[in-house]
C-alpha positions in Angstrom: -38.6 28.3 45.8 -41.8 26.7 44.5 -42.0 23.1 43.3 -41.8 24.0 39.6 -38.5 25.9 40.1 -37.2 23.2 42.3 -37.9 20.5 39.7 -36.3 22.6 36.9 -33.2 23.2 39.0 -33.0 19.6 39.8 -33.2 18.6 36.1 -30.5 21.1 35.2 -28.2 19.6 37.8 -29.1 16.1 36.7 -28.0 16.9 33.2 -24.5 17.6 34.6 -24.5 14.5 36.8 -24.8 10.7 36.2 -28.2 10.3 37.8 -31.0 12.0 39.8 -29.7 10.8 43.2 -26.4 12.6 42.6 -28.2 15.7 41.6 -30.4 15.7 44.7 -27.3 15.2 46.9 -25.6 18.2 45.2 -28.7 20.4 45.6 -29.0 19.4 49.3 -25.3 20.3 49.9 -25.9 23.7 48.3 -28.8 24.3 50.7 -26.7 23.3 53.7 -23.9 25.6 52.6 -26.4 28.5 52.1 -27.8 27.9 55.6 -24.4 27.8 57.2 -23.4 31.0 55.4 -26.5 32.8 56.6 -26.1 31.7 60.1 -22.4 32.8 60.2 -23.4 36.2 59.0 -25.9 36.6 61.9 -23.5 35.4 64.5 -20.7 38.0 63.8 -20.0 41.0 66.1 -20.5 39.3 69.4 -24.3 39.3 69.0 -26.3 36.1 68.9 -29.3 35.7 66.7 -32.0 33.1 66.5 -33.9 32.4 63.2 -37.4 31.0 63.7 -40.9 31.1 62.3 -44.1 32.4 63.9 -47.5 30.7 63.8 -48.3 32.4 60.4 -45.1 31.0 58.8 -43.2 34.3 58.7 -39.4 34.1 59.3 -38.3 36.0 62.4 -34.7 37.0 63.3 -34.4 37.5 67.0 -31.4 39.1 68.8 -30.5 37.5 72.1 -29.3 39.6 75.0 -25.6 39.2 75.9 
């Protein structure tokens, strides 16, 4: 998400809330829920995965040996 989309999303949430701080808290909670959901998907089936980034900034999903 680039900064312009982030600001537009924040302003849409703010229009539903009382102030900008509440909108930022709601957006942060949405990100936390999304991260938890992604991590729970990767940890199913008895396999453990690690999500990391390489030096070039690419996201890597590594499966650990069990």
